[in-house]
Backbone as a ProteinNet text record, in pm:
[ID]
protein_1_A
[PRIMARY]
MKLWVGLGNPEPGMARNRHNIGFMALDVIAHRHGFSPWRQRFKGLVAEGTIGGQKILALKPMTYMNVSGESVQPAAAFYKLPVEDIVAFHDELDLVPGKMRVKQGGGAAGHNGLRSMDRSLGSPNYWRVRLGIGHPGDKDRVLGYVLGDFGKDDRDWLVGLLDAVADAAPLLAGGKPADFMTKVALLTKEGA
[TERTIARY]
-4218.9	-4176.6	-4301.1	-4206.3	-4302.3	-4296.3	-4425	-4438.3	-4385	-4270.9	-4284.2	-4333.9	-4428.5	-4472.9	-4436.1	-4348.6	-4328.6	-4453.5	-4510.9	-4587.3	-4524.3	-4563.7	-4498.4	-4543.1	-4481.2	-4533.2	-4434.8	-4467.4	-4326.7	-4279.9	-4301.2	-4266.1	-4096.5	-4007.4	-3877.3	-3877.6	-3953.2	-3986.6	-4016.2	-4104.8	-4200.5	-4073.6	-3957.7	-3898.3	-3870.3	-3872.3	-3824.4	-3956.7	-4070.9	-4227.8	-4234.4	-4320.9	-4340.9	-4397.4	-4525.9	-4557.7	-4507.9	-4341.9	-4287.8	-4184.5	-4210.7	-4118.8	-4148.2	-4240.3	-4218.8	-4135.4	-4160.9	-4032.5	-3884.2	-3876.4	-3762.7	-3695.5	-3770.3	-3751.4	-3722.8	-3792	-3749.7	-3575.5	-3590.5	-3448.5	-3350.3	-3347	-3277.4	-3211.1	-3381.2	-3358.6	-3315.1	-3340.7	-3288.3	-3140.2	-3093.2	-2971.9	-2893.6	-2972.8	-2903.3	-2855.3	-2948.3	-2994.9	-2884.9	-2846.1	-2797.5	-2916.4	-3033.6	-3116.8	-3066.7	-3134.2	-3062.9	-3122.8	-3058.4	-3114.2	-3235.3	-3327.1	-3452.5	-3485.5	-3586.7	-3620.4	-3777.4	-3841.1	-3958.8	-4064.4	-4175	-4238.9	-4382.3	-4450.3	-4586.7	-4620.3	-4624.1	-4655	-4572.3	-4459.7	-4350.1	-4236.2	-4161.2	-4039.2	-4040.6	-3925.7	-3909.4	-3768.1	-3729.9	-3617.1	-3613.2	-3536.3	-3519.5	-3415.7	-3478.5	-3325.7	-3363.1	-3324.4	-3329.1	-3295.9	-3357.6	-3354.8	-3395.1	-3285.5	-3314.7	-3398.9	-3287.5	-3332.6	-3479.1	-3552.7	-3676.4	-3636.7	-3745.8	-3729.7	-3807.8	-3781.3	-3857.2	-3848.1	-3991	-4013.6	-4029.3	-3965	-3987.7	-4061.1	-4137.2	-4203.2	-4247.7	-4211.8	-4261.8	-4327.1	-4447.9	-4584.3	-4512.2	-4514.7	-4509.8	-4616.3	-4766.6	-4890.5	-4942.6	-4864.3	-4927.9	-5003	-4967.9	-5053.3	-5170.5	-5288.6	-5401.9	-5448.5	-5348.1	-5400.9	-5272.4	-5225.2	-5082.5	-5168.8	-5261.6	-5347.6	-5333	-5286.4	-5318.7	-5169	-5070.9	-4916.8	-4910.7	-4962.3	-4963.6	-5032.4	-5150.2	-5239.6	-5182.3	-5181.1	-5092.3	-4972.9	-4882.8	-4771	-4777.1	-4924.1	-4941.9	-5024.1	-5067.8	-5163	-5033.3	-4915.7	-4862	-4780.5	-4757.8	-4640.1	-4764.9	-4925.5	-4999.5	-4990.3	-4953.3	-4956.5	-5042.7	-5107.5	-5178.8	-5206.7	-5294.6	-5250.9	-5169.7	-5135.5	-5110.1	-4968	-4929.6	-4748.8	-4727.7	-4792.9	-4791.6	-4773.9	-4671.6	-4629.1	-4615.7	-4723.5	-4698.3	-4637.9	-4539.4	-4440.7	-4529	-4571.3	-4639.4	-4632.6	-4649	-4630.6	-4745.1	-4727	-4867.7	-4841	-4981.8	-5003.8	-4998.2	-5053.1	-5118	-4992.1	-4879.6	-4749.1	-4649.3	-4600.5	-4493.7	-4354.2	-4293.8	-4169.3	-4111.1	-4046.9	-3946.7	-4041.6	-4143.6	-4191.5	-4238.5	-4275.5	-4310	-4381.7	-4481.2	-4562.8	-4607.9	-4638.4	-4659	-4797.3	-4881	-5026.1	-5067.3	-5184.2	-5218.3	-5346.2	-5395.9	-5524.9	-5560.1	-5728.2	-5750.9	-5776.8	-5849.1	-5917.7	-5780.6	-5839.4	-5734.3	-5700.5	-5807.2	-5800.7	-5734.6	-5793.6	-5800.6	-5660.7	-5593	-5487.3	-5492	-5484.6	-5554.2	-5466.8	-5314	-5281.2	-5298.7	-5339.7	-5376	-5519.1	-5604.5	-5748.4	-5753.2	-5639.8	-5673.8	-5614.4	-5531.4	-5462.8	-5602.5	-5662.3	-5783.3	-5888.5	-5897.6	-5965	-5942.5	-5851	-5759.6	-5732.3	-5716.5	-5654.1	-5767.4	-5909.6	-5998.5	-5983.6	-5914.5	-5874.6	-5815	-5815.9	-5754.7	-5630.7	-5636.3	-5544.5	-5374.8	-5363.1	-5203.4	-5119.9	-4987	-4941.4	-4881.8	-4928.3	-4854.2	-4807.5	-4665.1	-4516.6	-4568.3	-4636	-4645.2	-4534.2	-4481.9	-4390	-4403	-4396.2	-4458.4	-4394.2	-4469.2	-4425.1	-4503.5	-4584.7	-4651.2	-4743.7	-4824	-4970.2	-4976.9	-5011.8	-4948.3	-5080.7	-5125.9	-5217.6	-5348.9	-5392	-5461.9	-5496.3	-5678.4	-5670.2	-5697.6	-5688	-5710.9	-5545.7	-5465.3	-5303	-5271	-5361.1	-5274.4	-5245.9	-5304.6	-5254.5	-5104.5	-5140	-4989.4	-4859.6	-4921.1	-4773.2	-4734.1	-4838.5	-4799.3	-4721.4	-4756.4	-4714.7	-4565.4	-4571.2	-4461.7	-4311.1	-4198.9	-4097.9	-4022.9	-3950.5	-3904.7	-3791.1	-3781.8	-3686.8	-3535.2	-3446.9	-3336.7	-3379.2	-3439.4	-3461.3	-3507.7	-3535.6	-3629.2	-3534.4	-3380.7	-3316.8	-3260.8	-3212.9	-3179.3	-3252.3	-3388.7	-3483.3	-3510.5	-3520.2	-3544.2	-3444.3	-3341	-3212.8	-3235.2	-3217.6	-3218.5	-3331.6	-3447.3	-3568.4	-3538.1	-3512.8	-3480.6	-3377.1	-3274	-3159.3	-3195.3	-3276.7	-3322.1	-3445.9	-3504.3	-3604.4	-3510.6	-3415.3	-3337.9	-3263	-3232.2	-3112.5	-3224.2	-3335.2	-3450.1	-3515.7	-3488.8	-3572.3	-3547.8	-3478.1	-3442	-3554.3	-3619.7	-3715.6	-3879.9	-3911.7	-4012.4	-4013.9	-3913.1	-3894.4	-3951.4	-3901.3	-3939.4	-4027.6	-4135.4	-4237.9	-4265.5	-4185.3	-4158.3	-4175.5	-4305.9	-4347.4	-4346.9	-4360.7	-4347.4	-4187.2	-4107.6	-3989.1	-3927	-3961.3	-3898.2	-3943.7	-4077.7	-4087	-4010.2	-3976.9	-3889.3	-3764.3	-3712.1	-3565.3	-3566.9	-3637.7	-3640.6	-3682.3	-3760	-3755.2	-3633.9	-3588.3	-3456.5	-3347.4	-3332	-3212.3	-3255.4	-3368.3	-3388.3	-3394.4	-3404.3	-3363.4	-3238.5	-3176.7	-3011.9	-2935.6	-3052.9	-2978.6	-3008.5	-3121	-3173.7	-3083.3
1236.7	1335	1360.9	1371	1382.5	1522.6	1599	1680.7	1721.4	1770.1	1797.4	1923.6	1930	2072.8	2070.4	2195.1	2243.1	2353.9	2349.6	2436.5	2475.9	2638.5	2757	2843.4	2973.8	3133	3201.2	3293.4	3334.8	3447.9	3530.1	3641.9	3588.6	3683.9	3653.1	3619.2	3715.9	3725	3603.8	3497	3390.2	3238.1	3245.9	3144	3060.1	3120.1	2995.4	2949.6	2968.7	2939.7	2817.5	2761.4	2620.4	2553.8	2652.4	2662.4	2618.8	2665.3	2662.6	2544.1	2443.4	2315.6	2265.3	2282.1	2224.4	2285.5	2438.9	2463.9	2410.7	2405.8	2377.2	2229.6	2133.9	2009.3	2039	2072.2	2093.2	2169.6	2258.3	2331.9	2247.5	2167.9	2082.3	1962.9	1890.3	1788.2	1859.1	1958.7	2034.7	1996.8	2080.9	2076.7	1962.3	1858.8	1747.5	1683.7	1655.9	1604.3	1678.7	1824.9	1918.3	1926.8	2010.5	2036	2177.1	2202.6	2337	2456.1	2574.2	2697.5	2714.8	2795.4	2796.1	2888.1	2931.1	2996.1	3061.5	3188.8	3193.4	3129.3	3074.2	2992.5	2956.8	2947	2912.1	2955	3077.6	3157	3138.4	3043.7	3009.9	3021.7	2912.1	2939	2751.1	2697.5	2556.4	2559.9	2467.1	2380.8	2224.2	2204.2	2043	1963.5	1847.8	1759.3	1632	1527.9	1371.5	1328.6	1225.4	1144.3	1005.7	923.2	790.9	785	793.6	786.7	850.7	946.5	989.8	1131.1	1202.1	1328	1391.2	1523.3	1607.4	1724.1	1824.1	1917.5	1986	2053.6	2077.2	2245.2	2255.8	2360.9	2424.7	2575.2	2634.8	2736.2	2670.7	2846.1	2979.1	3069.5	3207.2	3298	3211.4	3258.4	3270.4	3232.6	3203	3099.8	3036.9	2934.1	2897.8	3023.7	2950.6	2947.2	3006.6	2971.5	2876.3	2794.1	2750.1	2690	2599	2559	2625.6	2743.3	2870.1	2876.2	2767.6	2781	2633.2	2539.7	2403.4	2332.3	2402.6	2357.5	2367	2505.5	2531.6	2449.1	2428.6	2311.6	2191.6	2134.8	1979.5	2017	2093.3	2082.4	2111.3	2219.4	2208.8	2108.6	2036.7	1869.4	1791.8	1840.2	1712.5	1578.1	1649.8	1536.6	1490.4	1370	1337.5	1325.3	1354.3	1413	1288.5	1143.1	1040.5	1109.2	1188.5	1185.2	1348.2	1411.4	1510.3	1454.2	1551.4	1529.2	1670.2	1645.1	1763.9	1746.5	1828.6	1865.4	1937.1	1902.6	2012.1	1980.3	2071.2	2045.1	1986.5	1928.7	1816.9	1843.8	1917.4	1950.7	1831.2	1681.3	1567.7	1501.2	1492.5	1408.9	1492.3	1406.3	1505.4	1549.9	1655.6	1704.3	1547.6	1615	1504.7	1365.7	1314.3	1213	1272	1197.8	1166.2	1061	1103.7	1003.8	1048.4	943.4	965.7	848.2	945.9	912.6	940.6	880	925	973.6	1075.4	1131.4	1155.6	1151.4	1225.1	1358.4	1378.6	1540.6	1630.6	1741.1	1846.2	1853.6	1814.4	1814.8	1999.2	2074.2	2203.2	2248.3	2186.9	2279.2	2363.2	2475.5	2554	2534.3	2527.2	2472.2	2337.6	2236.8	2112.6	2137.6	2231.9	2267	2286.2	2389.6	2464.8	2387.6	2282.5	2195.1	2139	2070.3	1959.2	2064.2	2187.8	2260.4	2301.3	2285.8	2354.9	2236.1	2120.7	2037.6	1923.1	1926.7	1856	1701.1	1655.1	1587.1	1604.7	1504.7	1514.5	1408.5	1307.9	1172.7	1203.2	1323.5	1337.5	1279	1269.1	1210.7	1366.3	1285.5	1383.4	1362.1	1423	1383.3	1485.3	1401.3	1513.9	1495.8	1634.5	1650.9	1697.3	1624.1	1658.7	1816.4	1851.1	1983.9	1982.3	1904.5	1880.7	1973.4	1969.7	2076.8	2157.8	2272.9	2382.1	2348.5	2229.3	2220.8	2285	2366.2	2454.4	2472.5	2445.4	2477.2	2639.5	2712.9	2836.6	2908.3	2819.7	2874.5	2806.5	2735.8	2686.4	2787.6	2857.5	2988.4	3038.3	3133.1	3146.4	3066.8	2921.2	2827.1	2775.2	2802.8	2744.2	2858.7	2982.6	3082.4	3141.2	3065.9	3120.6	3015.3	3130.7	3047.5	2904.4	2831	2725.7	2735.7	2708.4	2752.8	2676.9	2749.1	2746.7	2528.4	2524	2359.6	2283.8	2315	2267.4	2229.7	2268.6	2293.9	2114.7	2053.8	1908.9	1819.6	1812.5	1713.5	1773	1911.3	1932.7	1919.4	1951.2	1960.3	1766.1	1715.5	1579.4	1498.2	1529.1	1491	1554.2	1671.9	1712.8	1637.2	1616	1557.3	1406.1	1350.9	1203.7	1178.8	1316.2	1312.1	1333.5	1436.2	1409.1	1309.4	1217.3	1110.5	1009.2	991.5	937	886.3	1024.5	1087.7	946.5	896.9	799.7	698	669.3	568.2	636.6	740.9	819.6	839.7	879	891	778.4	676.4	528.9	486.4	531.6	507	415.1	398.4	324.5	389.1	433.8	538.4	463.2	341.1	253.6	259.4	186.8	209.8	345.1	471.2	580.9	620	601.6	614.7	533	414.8	359.1	419.3	431.2	485.2	630.2	689.1	832.3	787.3	727.5	674.5	592.4	521	477.3	566.7	653.8	761.1	892.3	918.4	1011.1	956.7	811.2	751.1	704.5	699.6	708.9	828.5	952.7	1061	1127.4	1051.7	1081.6	1065.9
-1389.9	-1289.1	-1187.9	-1091.9	-1001.6	-901.2	-874.2	-796.3	-631.6	-602.5	-475.7	-418	-319.2	-271.5	-140	-70.3	26.3	57.5	160.6	203.9	317.2	312.5	393.3	335	407.3	376.6	342.9	225.9	168	195.9	338.8	404.7	480.2	457.9	507	648	674.6	870	914.5	820.8	849.9	847.3	812.9	743.9	848	968.1	1099.3	1143.6	1151.3	1155.7	1157.8	1263.8	1272.3	1114.9	1084.6	965.7	834.1	821	718.8	743.8	804	768.5	647.3	570.4	443.1	329.6	371.7	274	299.9	484.2	490.9	485.6	473.9	406.4	254	185.7	56.2	-1.5	77.1	87.6	86.3	204.1	216	114.3	85.2	-28.8	-124.1	-163.3	-321.4	-277.3	-141.9	-121.1	-158.9	-92	-68.8	-185.2	-285.6	-402.6	-528.7	-528.6	-597.2	-683.1	-673.8	-725.2	-846.2	-930.3	-994.3	-871.6	-921.4	-847.8	-809.5	-744	-735.3	-825.4	-902.6	-988.4	-988.5	-1012.8	-1003.9	-1102.7	-1074.2	-1163.5	-1118	-1182.9	-1121.4	-990	-1005.4	-865.4	-734.8	-746.6	-642.3	-680.5	-662.8	-655	-685	-787.4	-862.1	-860.8	-836.2	-873.9	-919.1	-989.2	-1059.1	-1027.7	-998.4	-973.7	-1029.5	-977.2	-985.5	-887.9	-797.3	-709	-721.1	-688.4	-701.3	-853.1	-970.7	-1083.4	-1137.6	-1038.8	-1056.5	-1071.2	-1172.9	-1176.4	-1136	-1056.4	-948.5	-959	-967.6	-970.6	-828.4	-748	-618.1	-638.2	-550	-541.8	-433.1	-405.9	-278	-338.8	-306.7	-353.7	-260.5	-316.6	-283	-240.8	-268.1	-270.6	-128.5	-16.2	121	114.4	297.4	288.3	250.7	286.3	256	84.7	13.3	-121.5	-193.1	-151.6	-219	-329.1	-356.5	-448.6	-592.9	-568.1	-673.4	-774.1	-701.3	-697.7	-762.1	-713.6	-695.5	-827	-850.4	-988.9	-1140.2	-1124.7	-1258.8	-1297.2	-1175.1	-1246.7	-1269.1	-1187.1	-1194.4	-1350.8	-1383.6	-1531.2	-1617.5	-1633.6	-1690.4	-1759.7	-1648.6	-1636.8	-1669.4	-1657.7	-1700.6	-1600.4	-1463	-1379.7	-1265.8	-1302.4	-1208.2	-1042.9	-995.8	-837	-782.8	-796	-753.1	-728.2	-846.2	-862.7	-778.3	-691.7	-615.6	-491.1	-412.8	-253.4	-204.1	-89.9	-38.8	103.1	181.5	274.5	372.4	490.4	563.6	713.1	773	931.5	982.7	1085.2	1115.8	1282.7	1306.5	1475.3	1554.3	1468.6	1542.8	1586	1518.3	1542.5	1626.7	1720.7	1830.8	1750	1800	1701.7	1682.4	1573	1487	1438.8	1470.7	1394.5	1249.1	1204	1020.4	1009.6	917.4	855.5	698.2	648.8	481.6	464.3	389.9	375	235.6	205.9	79.8	98.6	27.8	44.5	195.8	238	320.1	355	483.4	476.7	516.6	526.4	568.2	697.6	772.6	902.7	974.9	896.8	935.5	906.5	766.1	742.6	643	627.3	527.5	390.9	390	271.1	227.9	308.1	194.9	163.1	243.7	179.7	30.4	40	-58.7	-188.1	-134.9	-255.2	-304.2	-221.1	-204.4	-337.7	-316.8	-349	-514	-551.8	-675.1	-764.3	-667.3	-773.8	-794.2	-702.1	-779.6	-689	-586.5	-537.5	-452.9	-316	-223.5	-214.6	-329.6	-333.3	-366.6	-371	-367.2	-199.9	-233.3	-128.9	28	123.3	205.1	301.7	320.4	421	529.5	649.2	746.4	878.8	867.5	966.6	1117.5	1209.5	1364.1	1393.5	1423.1	1544.5	1672.6	1677.7	1849.4	1827.3	1919.3	1928.2	2088.1	2066	2211.6	2328.1	2288.3	2391.1	2410.5	2354.1	2334.9	2210.9	2142.3	2040.7	1992	2083.8	2108.4	2072.8	2101.3	2123.3	1972.1	1863.8	1725.9	1683.2	1603.6	1505.1	1552.8	1687.4	1744.2	1708.6	1806.2	1791.6	1622.1	1516.8	1387	1335.6	1375.4	1313	1414.7	1506.9	1595.6	1522.3	1532.3	1511.4	1586.5	1531.5	1645.9	1726.5	1836.2	1911.9	1940.3	2017.1	2030.9	2055.5	2138	2238.3	2083.8	1967.3	1859.7	1783.1	1762.1	1663.3	1624.4	1753.2	1708.2	1674.6	1708.2	1647	1511.5	1461.6	1355.6	1239.2	1272.2	1226.9	1134.8	1267.3	1258.6	1152.9	1164.5	1065.1	952.6	935.9	793.7	702.5	793.9	704.9	663.2	797	811.6	664.8	631.7	501.8	419.7	371.5	277.4	256	311.6	305.5	264.6	323.4	296.1	145.7	116.3	-35.3	-159.1	-163.2	-270.2	-279.5	-127.8	-163.7	-162.3	-102.3	-149.3	-282.6	-379	-495.8	-580.4	-524.8	-588.8	-544.6	-497.2	-476.3	-381.9	-259.8	-127.4	-27.1	-9.5	120.7	258.3	246.5	373.5	410.1	328.4	346.3	391.7	287.1	365.5	471	508.8	666.5	759.6	746.3	810.7	799	715.7	743	822.3	771.1	832.8	999	1030.8	1164	1254.1	1180.9	1252.4	1260.4	1131.8	1130.7	1245.4	1241.3	1376.8	1493	1510.3	1638.9	1664.3	1581.4	1585.3	1644	1553.8	1626.4	1751	1799.7	1941.3	2052
[MASK]
++++++++++++++++++++++++++++++++++++++++++++++++++++++++++++++++++++++++++++++++++++++++++++++++++++++++++++++++++++++++++++++++++++++++++++++++++++++++++++++++++++++++++++++++++++++++++++++++

């Protein structure tokens, strides 16, 4: 089993925030791959499914971004999952909108959701699907930017990216992160 975590904030009014792209990605993946309905567990919402023959537990922490680890750690502990079997889907300021990268481990780069996961899991060696949202250009504008909603002009690239991530998910589930990145890049290029 793998634990796929979407990072975001639980308030309904925040559903379209750039910071919630991790929730959005899991919603599209769960829908596309016929996961079970979402239910409350581990201080979050969970849905279960199979992608590429691999059982996946999708988790959207309902703890707020800054304490996401309080939801992720109990889920990982319950299923006795090593950190290497955890994937976090999150917004990434350092990637242009619509780009995606995957990496294992590394620093939190100021991302409070990742910082909380690092602290709660005791290791940063989980996988990260970094979903580019772009940077507002000034560090003093970052908070308002990530907590702001995607605009109408973001719709095409956002839908294209989320669809590509869901389409390519079997490669990620199968332990082929480089192939997953390549397929997402090709699918988003075709849609451009």
